Backbone as XML, in Angstrom:
<?xml version="1.0"?>
<chain id="A" units="angstrom">
  <residue number="1" name="MET">
    <atom name="N" x="18.388" y="-21.396" z="0.656"/>
    <atom name="CA" x="19.129" y="-20.155" z="0.657"/>
    <atom name="C" x="20.390" y="-20.347" z="1.492"/>
  </residue>
  <residue number="2" name="LYS">
    <atom name="N" x="21.484" y="-19.907" z="0.958"/>
    <atom name="CA" x="22.756" y="-19.978" z="1.675"/>
    <atom name="C" x="22.895" y="-18.765" z="2.586"/>
  </residue>
  <residue number="3" name="LYS">
    <atom name="N" x="23.816" y="-18.878" z="3.537"/>
    <atom name="CA" x="24.046" y="-17.789" z="4.493"/>
    <atom name="C" x="24.424" y="-16.505" z="3.761"/>
  </residue>
  <residue number="4" name="SER">
    <atom name="N" x="25.274" y="-16.605" z="2.753"/>
    <atom name="CA" x="25.704" y="-15.404" z="2.031"/>
    <atom name="C" x="24.525" y="-14.725" z="1.340"/>
  </residue>
  <residue number="5" name="GLU">
    <atom name="N" x="23.585" y="-15.494" z="0.834"/>
    <atom name="CA" x="22.389" y="-14.928" z="0.204"/>
    <atom name="C" x="21.499" y="-14.255" z="1.252"/>
  </residue>
  <residue number="6" name="PHE">
    <atom name="N" x="21.388" y="-14.882" z="2.419"/>
    <atom name="CA" x="20.606" y="-14.312" z="3.515"/>
    <atom name="C" x="21.225" y="-12.997" z="3.976"/>
  </residue>
  <residue number="7" name="VAL">
    <atom name="N" x="22.549" y="-12.985" z="4.135"/>
    <atom name="CA" x="23.253" y="-11.768" z="4.561"/>
    <atom name="C" x="23.023" y="-10.656" z="3.540"/>
  </residue>
  <residue number="8" name="ALA">
    <atom name="N" x="23.101" y="-10.977" z="2.249"/>
    <atom name="CA" x="22.885" y="-9.972" z="1.206"/>
    <atom name="C" x="21.459" y="-9.426" z="1.267"/>
  </residue>
  <residue number="9" name="LEU">
    <atom name="N" x="20.491" y="-10.295" z="1.514"/>
    <atom name="CA" x="19.091" y="-9.880" z="1.617"/>
    <atom name="C" x="18.877" y="-8.944" z="2.804"/>
  </residue>
  <residue number="10" name="VAL">
    <atom name="N" x="19.439" y="-9.305" z="3.951"/>
    <atom name="CA" x="19.305" y="-8.460" z="5.146"/>
    <atom name="C" x="20.033" y="-7.132" z="4.933"/>
  </residue>
  <residue number="11" name="ALA">
    <atom name="N" x="21.198" y="-7.166" z="4.335"/>
    <atom name="CA" x="21.956" y="-5.936" z="4.077"/>
    <atom name="C" x="21.163" y="-4.998" z="3.163"/>
  </residue>
  <residue number="12" name="GLU">
    <atom name="N" x="20.523" y="-5.568" z="2.172"/>
    <atom name="CA" x="19.726" y="-4.765" z="1.246"/>
    <atom name="C" x="18.544" y="-4.109" z="1.959"/>
  </residue>
  <residue number="13" name="GLN">
    <atom name="N" x="17.894" y="-4.852" z="2.851"/>
    <atom name="CA" x="16.727" y="-4.335" z="3.565"/>
    <atom name="C" x="17.092" y="-3.292" z="4.621"/>
  </residue>
  <residue number="14" name="THR">
    <atom name="N" x="18.263" y="-3.449" z="5.248"/>
    <atom name="CA" x="18.647" y="-2.554" z="6.338"/>
    <atom name="C" x="19.508" y="-1.384" z="5.893"/>
  </residue>
  <residue number="15" name="GLY">
    <atom name="N" x="20.123" y="-1.506" z="4.724"/>
    <atom name="CA" x="21.021" y="-0.453" z="4.267"/>
    <atom name="C" x="22.409" y="-0.543" z="4.885"/>
  </residue>
  <residue number="16" name="LEU">
    <atom name="N" x="22.675" y="-1.598" z="5.641"/>
    <atom name="CA" x="24.001" y="-1.807" z="6.228"/>
    <atom name="C" x="24.910" y="-2.462" z="5.195"/>
  </residue>
  <residue number="17" name="SER">
    <atom name="N" x="26.201" y="-2.400" z="5.442"/>
    <atom name="CA" x="27.133" y="-3.083" z="4.546"/>
    <atom name="C" x="27.013" y="-4.587" z="4.752"/>
  </residue>
  <residue number="18" name="LYS">
    <atom name="N" x="27.420" y="-5.346" z="3.739"/>
    <atom name="CA" x="27.371" y="-6.809" z="3.862"/>
    <atom name="C" x="28.293" y="-7.283" z="4.981"/>
  </residue>
  <residue number="19" name="LYS">
    <atom name="N" x="29.433" y="-6.609" z="5.149"/>
    <atom name="CA" x="30.384" y="-6.989" z="6.188"/>
    <atom name="C" x="29.769" y="-6.793" z="7.584"/>
  </residue>
  <residue number="20" name="ASP">
    <atom name="N" x="29.144" y="-5.645" z="7.803"/>
    <atom name="CA" x="28.498" y="-5.383" z="9.104"/>
    <atom name="C" x="27.321" y="-6.330" z="9.335"/>
  </residue>
  <residue number="21" name="THR">
    <atom name="N" x="26.567" y="-6.587" z="8.282"/>
    <atom name="CA" x="25.422" y="-7.490" z="8.395"/>
    <atom name="C" x="25.878" y="-8.897" z="8.720"/>
  </residue>
  <residue number="22" name="GLU">
    <atom name="N" x="26.930" y="-9.371" z="8.057"/>
    <atom name="CA" x="27.437" y="-10.718" z="8.327"/>
    <atom name="C" x="27.922" y="-10.843" z="9.766"/>
  </residue>
  <residue number="23" name="LYS">
    <atom name="N" x="28.597" y="-9.805" z="10.258"/>
    <atom name="CA" x="29.065" y="-9.815" z="11.649"/>
    <atom name="C" x="27.877" y="-9.878" z="12.612"/>
  </residue>
  <residue number="24" name="THR">
    <atom name="N" x="26.824" y="-9.128" z="12.319"/>
    <atom name="CA" x="25.623" y="-9.122" z="13.159"/>
    <atom name="C" x="24.931" y="-10.473" z="13.144"/>
  </residue>
  <residue number="25" name="VAL">
    <atom name="N" x="24.767" y="-11.062" z="11.964"/>
    <atom name="CA" x="24.129" y="-12.371" z="11.839"/>
    <atom name="C" x="24.944" y="-13.433" z="12.571"/>
  </residue>
  <residue number="26" name="ASP">
    <atom name="N" x="26.262" y="-13.431" z="12.368"/>
    <atom name="CA" x="27.129" y="-14.401" z="13.052"/>
    <atom name="C" x="27.021" y="-14.268" z="14.569"/>
  </residue>
  <residue number="27" name="THR">
    <atom name="N" x="27.027" y="-13.028" z="15.050"/>
    <atom name="CA" x="26.932" y="-12.789" z="16.492"/>
    <atom name="C" x="25.585" y="-13.255" z="17.040"/>
  </residue>
  <residue number="28" name="ALA">
    <atom name="N" x="24.508" y="-12.976" z="16.308"/>
    <atom name="CA" x="23.169" y="-13.383" z="16.763"/>
    <atom name="C" x="23.080" y="-14.905" z="16.884"/>
  </residue>
  <residue number="29" name="PHE">
    <atom name="N" x="23.579" y="-15.631" z="15.893"/>
    <atom name="CA" x="23.517" y="-17.090" z="15.959"/>
    <atom name="C" x="24.451" y="-17.650" z="17.026"/>
  </residue>
  <residue number="30" name="ALA">
    <atom name="N" x="25.593" y="-17.030" z="17.218"/>
    <atom name="CA" x="26.506" y="-17.464" z="18.275"/>
    <atom name="C" x="25.871" y="-17.272" z="19.650"/>
  </residue>
  <residue number="31" name="MET">
    <atom name="N" x="25.214" y="-16.139" z="19.848"/>
    <atom name="CA" x="24.550" y="-15.867" z="21.124"/>
    <atom name="C" x="23.372" y="-16.819" z="21.331"/>
  </residue>
  <residue number="32" name="LEU">
    <atom name="N" x="22.654" y="-17.151" z="20.265"/>
    <atom name="CA" x="21.563" y="-18.126" z="20.361"/>
    <atom name="C" x="22.114" y="-19.458" z="20.843"/>
  </residue>
  <residue number="33" name="GLY">
    <atom name="N" x="23.234" y="-19.883" z="20.294"/>
    <atom name="CA" x="23.873" y="-21.118" z="20.741"/>
    <atom name="C" x="24.284" y="-21.053" z="22.199"/>
  </residue>
  <residue number="34" name="ASP">
    <atom name="N" x="24.802" y="-19.911" z="22.628"/>
    <atom name="CA" x="25.207" y="-19.745" z="24.029"/>
    <atom name="C" x="24.007" y="-19.814" z="24.974"/>
  </residue>
  <residue number="35" name="VAL">
    <atom name="N" x="22.908" y="-19.184" z="24.572"/>
    <atom name="CA" x="21.693" y="-19.200" z="25.396"/>
    <atom name="C" x="21.201" y="-20.641" z="25.557"/>
  </residue>
  <residue number="36" name="LEU">
    <atom name="N" x="21.137" y="-21.384" z="24.468"/>
    <atom name="CA" x="20.669" y="-22.769" z="24.526"/>
    <atom name="C" x="21.635" y="-23.651" z="25.310"/>
  </residue>
  <residue number="37" name="ALA">
    <atom name="N" x="22.929" y="-23.407" z="25.181"/>
    <atom name="CA" x="23.929" y="-24.198" z="25.903"/>
    <atom name="C" x="23.807" y="-24.000" z="27.414"/>
  </residue>
  <residue number="38" name="ARG">
    <atom name="N" x="23.354" y="-22.815" z="27.838"/>
    <atom name="CA" x="23.135" y="-22.558" z="29.267"/>
    <atom name="C" x="21.863" y="-23.222" z="29.774"/>
  </residue>
  <residue number="39" name="GLY">
    <atom name="N" x="21.047" y="-23.741" z="28.866"/>
    <atom name="CA" x="19.795" y="-24.366" z="29.261"/>
    <atom name="C" x="18.624" y="-23.403" z="29.287"/>
  </residue>
  <residue number="40" name="ASP">
    <atom name="N" x="18.830" y="-22.187" z="28.787"/>
    <atom name="CA" x="17.763" y="-21.185" z="28.742"/>
    <atom name="C" x="17.024" y="-21.266" z="27.411"/>
  </residue>
  <residue number="41" name="LYS">
    <atom name="N" x="15.827" y="-20.664" z="27.377"/>
    <atom name="CA" x="15.108" y="-20.596" z="26.114"/>
    <atom name="C" x="15.066" y="-19.153" z="25.637"/>
  </residue>
  <residue number="42" name="LEU">
    <atom name="N" x="14.886" y="-18.989" z="24.333"/>
    <atom name="CA" x="14.819" y="-17.664" z="23.731"/>
    <atom name="C" x="13.501" y="-17.542" z="22.990"/>
  </residue>
  <residue number="43" name="GLN">
    <atom name="N" x="12.669" y="-16.584" z="23.412"/>
    <atom name="CA" x="11.396" y="-16.335" z="22.752"/>
    <atom name="C" x="11.522" y="-15.076" z="21.911"/>
  </residue>
  <residue number="44" name="VAL">
    <atom name="N" x="11.216" y="-15.200" z="20.618"/>
    <atom name="CA" x="11.232" y="-14.065" z="19.706"/>
    <atom name="C" x="9.787" y="-13.838" z="19.272"/>
  </residue>
  <residue number="45" name="SER">
    <atom name="N" x="9.200" y="-12.770" z="19.775"/>
    <atom name="CA" x="7.796" y="-12.484" z="19.510"/>
    <atom name="C" x="7.532" y="-12.427" z="18.012"/>
  </residue>
  <residue number="46" name="GLY">
    <atom name="N" x="6.501" y="-13.129" z="17.570"/>
    <atom name="CA" x="6.140" y="-13.147" z="16.161"/>
    <atom name="C" x="6.959" y="-14.113" z="15.330"/>
  </residue>
  <residue number="47" name="PHE">
    <atom name="N" x="7.949" y="-14.758" z="15.923"/>
    <atom name="CA" x="8.797" y="-15.693" z="15.184"/>
    <atom name="C" x="8.726" y="-17.094" z="15.774"/>
  </residue>
  <residue number="48" name="GLY">
    <atom name="N" x="9.072" y="-17.227" z="17.061"/>
    <atom name="CA" x="9.001" y="-18.532" z="17.695"/>
    <atom name="C" x="9.887" y="-18.628" z="18.912"/>
  </residue>
  <residue number="49" name="THR">
    <atom name="N" x="10.015" y="-19.855" z="19.422"/>
    <atom name="CA" x="10.778" y="-20.110" z="20.637"/>
    <atom name="C" x="11.844" y="-21.169" z="20.378"/>
  </residue>
  <residue number="50" name="PHE">
    <atom name="N" x="13.073" y="-20.837" z="20.730"/>
    <atom name="CA" x="14.181" y="-21.782" z="20.690"/>
    <atom name="C" x="14.357" y="-22.288" z="22.115"/>
  </residue>
  <residue number="51" name="GLU">
    <atom name="N" x="14.469" y="-23.613" z="22.270"/>
    <atom name="CA" x="14.544" y="-24.164" z="23.619"/>
    <atom name="C" x="15.334" y="-25.468" z="23.610"/>
  </residue>
  <residue number="52" name="PRO">
    <atom name="N" x="16.201" y="-25.671" z="24.630"/>
    <atom name="CA" x="16.868" y="-26.969" z="24.735"/>
    <atom name="C" x="15.920" y="-27.989" z="25.365"/>
  </residue>
  <residue number="53" name="LYS">
    <atom name="N" x="15.885" y="-29.178" z="24.829"/>
    <atom name="CA" x="15.039" y="-30.248" z="25.379"/>
    <atom name="C" x="15.933" y="-31.422" z="25.754"/>
  </residue>
  <residue number="54" name="ALA">
    <atom name="N" x="15.581" y="-32.075" z="26.856"/>
    <atom name="CA" x="16.348" y="-33.238" z="27.308"/>
    <atom name="C" x="15.908" y="-34.472" z="26.519"/>
  </residue>
  <residue number="55" name="ARG">
    <atom name="N" x="16.871" y="-35.187" z="25.990"/>
    <atom name="CA" x="16.604" y="-36.463" z="25.335"/>
    <atom name="C" x="17.157" y="-37.543" z="26.261"/>
  </residue>
  <residue number="56" name="ALA">
    <atom name="N" x="16.325" y="-38.471" z="26.644"/>
    <atom name="CA" x="16.708" y="-39.517" z="27.595"/>
    <atom name="C" x="17.697" y="-40.497" z="26.959"/>
  </residue>
  <residue number="57" name="ALA">
    <atom name="N" x="18.485" y="-41.139" z="27.811"/>
    <atom name="CA" x="19.378" y="-42.199" z="27.345"/>
    <atom name="C" x="18.506" y="-43.338" z="26.817"/>
  </residue>
  <residue number="58" name="ARG">
    <atom name="N" x="19.007" y="-44.028" z="25.813"/>
    <atom name="CA" x="18.215" y="-45.109" z="25.241"/>
    <atom name="C" x="19.116" y="-46.139" z="24.596"/>
  </residue>
  <residue number="59" name="THR">
    <atom name="N" x="18.540" y="-47.297" z="24.326"/>
    <atom name="CA" x="19.249" y="-48.365" z="23.643"/>
    <atom name="C" x="18.718" y="-48.460" z="22.217"/>
  </residue>
  <residue number="60" name="VAL">
    <atom name="N" x="19.630" y="-48.482" z="21.260"/>
    <atom name="CA" x="19.267" y="-48.621" z="19.848"/>
    <atom name="C" x="19.991" y="-49.826" z="19.274"/>
  </residue>
  <residue number="61" name="ARG">
    <atom name="N" x="19.669" y="-50.199" z="18.064"/>
    <atom name="CA" x="20.349" y="-51.314" z="17.400"/>
    <atom name="C" x="21.122" y="-50.807" z="16.201"/>
  </residue>
  <residue number="62" name="ASP">
    <atom name="N" x="22.349" y="-51.308" z="16.060"/>
    <atom name="CA" x="23.159" y="-51.011" z="14.893"/>
    <atom name="C" x="22.505" y="-51.725" z="13.706"/>
  </residue>
  <residue number="63" name="PRO">
    <atom name="N" x="22.115" y="-50.997" z="12.649"/>
    <atom name="CA" x="21.417" y="-51.645" z="11.542"/>
    <atom name="C" x="22.271" y="-52.661" z="10.770"/>
  </residue>
  <residue number="64" name="ARG">
    <atom name="N" x="23.581" y="-52.505" z="10.800"/>
    <atom name="CA" x="24.451" y="-53.449" z="10.075"/>
    <atom name="C" x="24.661" y="-54.741" z="10.844"/>
  </residue>
  <residue number="65" name="THR">
    <atom name="N" x="24.864" y="-54.621" z="12.156"/>
    <atom name="CA" x="25.199" y="-55.815" z="12.938"/>
    <atom name="C" x="24.057" y="-56.315" z="13.807"/>
  </residue>
  <residue number="66" name="GLY">
    <atom name="N" x="23.086" y="-55.466" z="14.078"/>
    <atom name="CA" x="21.986" y="-55.851" z="14.957"/>
    <atom name="C" x="22.342" y="-55.785" z="16.434"/>
  </residue>
  <residue number="67" name="GLN">
    <atom name="N" x="23.554" y="-55.371" z="16.738"/>
    <atom name="CA" x="24.009" y="-55.283" z="18.132"/>
    <atom name="C" x="23.387" y="-54.064" z="18.817"/>
  </residue>
  <residue number="68" name="PRO">
    <atom name="N" x="23.006" y="-54.203" z="20.082"/>
    <atom name="CA" x="22.465" y="-53.047" z="20.809"/>
    <atom name="C" x="23.577" y="-52.047" z="21.140"/>
  </residue>
  <residue number="69" name="LEU">
    <atom name="N" x="23.237" y="-50.769" z="21.067"/>
    <atom name="CA" x="24.156" y="-49.685" z="21.405"/>
    <atom name="C" x="23.460" y="-48.761" z="22.389"/>
  </residue>
  <residue number="70" name="GLU">
    <atom name="N" x="24.213" y="-48.266" z="23.349"/>
    <atom name="CA" x="23.684" y="-47.312" z="24.315"/>
    <atom name="C" x="23.945" y="-45.892" z="23.801"/>
  </residue>
  <residue number="71" name="VAL">
    <atom name="N" x="22.897" y="-45.086" z="23.761"/>
    <atom name="CA" x="23.019" y="-43.683" z="23.375"/>
    <atom name="C" x="22.812" y="-42.866" z="24.643"/>
  </residue>
  <residue number="72" name="ALA">
    <atom name="N" x="23.757" y="-42.003" z="24.942"/>
    <atom name="CA" x="23.719" y="-41.208" z="26.171"/>
    <atom name="C" x="22.618" y="-40.154" z="26.112"/>
  </residue>
  <residue number="73" name="ALA">
    <atom name="N" x="22.175" y="-39.725" z="27.274"/>
    <atom name="CA" x="21.217" y="-38.623" z="27.371"/>
    <atom name="C" x="21.881" y="-37.359" z="26.839"/>
  </residue>
  <residue number="74" name="ALA">
    <atom name="N" x="21.083" y="-36.466" z="26.284"/>
    <atom name="CA" x="21.637" y="-35.247" z="25.707"/>
    <atom name="C" x="20.598" y="-34.135" z="25.713"/>
  </residue>
  <residue number="75" name="LEU">
    <atom name="N" x="21.084" y="-32.902" z="25.672"/>
    <atom name="CA" x="20.217" y="-31.755" z="25.438"/>
    <atom name="C" x="20.257" y="-31.460" z="23.946"/>
  </residue>
  <residue number="76" name="ILE">
    <atom name="N" x="19.081" y="-31.313" z="23.318"/>
    <atom name="CA" x="19.037" y="-31.008" z="21.897"/>
    <atom name="C" x="18.288" y="-29.693" z="21.691"/>
  </residue>
  <residue number="77" name="PRO">
    <atom name="N" x="18.702" y="-28.893" z="20.710"/>
    <atom name="CA" x="17.993" y="-27.644" z="20.450"/>
    <atom name="C" x="16.694" y="-27.926" z="19.704"/>
  </residue>
  <residue number="78" name="THR">
    <atom name="N" x="15.625" y="-27.229" z="20.095"/>
    <atom name="CA" x="14.344" y="-27.353" z="19.404"/>
    <atom name="C" x="13.826" y="-25.966" z="19.067"/>
  </residue>
  <residue number="79" name="PHE">
    <atom name="N" x="12.917" y="-25.909" z="18.108"/>
    <atom name="CA" x="12.301" y="-24.644" z="17.707"/>
    <atom name="C" x="10.811" y="-24.867" z="17.540"/>
  </residue>
  <residue number="80" name="LYS">
    <atom name="N" x="10.023" y="-23.992" z="18.158"/>
    <atom name="CA" x="8.576" y="-24.032" z="17.998"/>
    <atom name="C" x="8.163" y="-22.706" z="17.361"/>
  </residue>
  <residue number="81" name="PRO">
    <atom name="N" x="7.679" y="-22.753" z="16.119"/>
    <atom name="CA" x="7.304" y="-21.507" z="15.448"/>
    <atom name="C" x="6.067" y="-20.881" z="16.071"/>
  </residue>
  <residue number="82" name="SER">
    <atom name="N" x="5.990" y="-19.550" z="15.985"/>
    <atom name="CA" x="4.821" y="-18.831" z="16.493"/>
    <atom name="C" x="3.661" y="-19.001" z="15.507"/>
  </residue>
  <residue number="83" name="LYS">
    <atom name="N" x="2.479" y="-18.683" z="15.961"/>
    <atom name="CA" x="1.295" y="-18.746" z="15.102"/>
    <atom name="C" x="1.460" y="-17.819" z="13.904"/>
  </residue>
  <residue number="84" name="ILE">
    <atom name="N" x="2.023" y="-16.647" z="14.136"/>
    <atom name="CA" x="2.234" y="-15.668" z="13.062"/>
    <atom name="C" x="3.150" y="-16.245" z="11.982"/>
  </residue>
  <residue number="85" name="LEU">
    <atom name="N" x="4.249" y="-16.873" z="12.390"/>
    <atom name="CA" x="5.183" y="-17.459" z="11.421"/>
    <atom name="C" x="4.523" y="-18.612" z="10.669"/>
  </residue>
  <residue number="86" name="LYS">
    <atom name="N" x="3.790" y="-19.450" z="11.378"/>
    <atom name="CA" x="3.092" y="-20.565" z="10.714"/>
    <atom name="C" x="2.141" y="-20.046" z="9.649"/>
  </residue>
  <residue number="87" name="GLU">
    <atom name="N" x="1.384" y="-19.019" z="9.978"/>
    <atom name="CA" x="0.435" y="-18.455" z="9.012"/>
    <atom name="C" x="1.146" y="-17.821" z="7.830"/>
  </residue>
  <residue number="88" name="LYS">
    <atom name="N" x="2.258" y="-17.168" z="8.082"/>
    <atom name="CA" x="3.013" y="-16.519" z="7.000"/>
    <atom name="C" x="3.562" y="-17.555" z="6.030"/>
  </residue>
  <residue number="89" name="VAL">
    <atom name="N" x="4.106" y="-18.642" z="6.559"/>
    <atom name="CA" x="4.671" y="-19.698" z="5.713"/>
    <atom name="C" x="3.565" y="-20.409" z="4.942"/>
  </residue>
  <residue number="90" name="ASP">
    <atom name="N" x="2.443" y="-20.667" z="5.591"/>
    <atom name="CA" x="1.336" y="-21.389" z="4.969"/>
    <atom name="C" x="0.674" y="-20.556" z="3.865"/>
  </residue>
  <residue number="91" name="ALA">
    <atom name="N" x="0.743" y="-19.237" z="3.973"/>
    <atom name="CA" x="0.097" y="-18.358" z="2.997"/>
    <atom name="C" x="0.840" y="-18.323" z="1.669"/>
  </residue>
  <residue number="92" name="LYS">
    <atom name="N" x="2.068" y="-18.761" z="1.641"/>
    <atom name="CA" x="2.882" y="-18.701" z="0.414"/>
    <atom name="C" x="2.634" y="-19.849" z="-0.492"/>
  </residue>
</chain>
């Protein structure tokens, strides 16, 4: 599903205009990014938890040349679905 299809679906369910719905969806995802960038986690009851996780620095090999490359440590966004969401997806 594309973002525009998702926005149309939410607009239909809420009765809001597509323009207002798109602004709300964009703002929600932007704020989610800001929360994770600060190093905080976001728990949405019945949906799941978004959380930044630390990935350690490591050495990898370039598959073309076989030369070792250093990959810097980084924070990566992760998502852990709630039990309710897992059951809902599995039931389909």
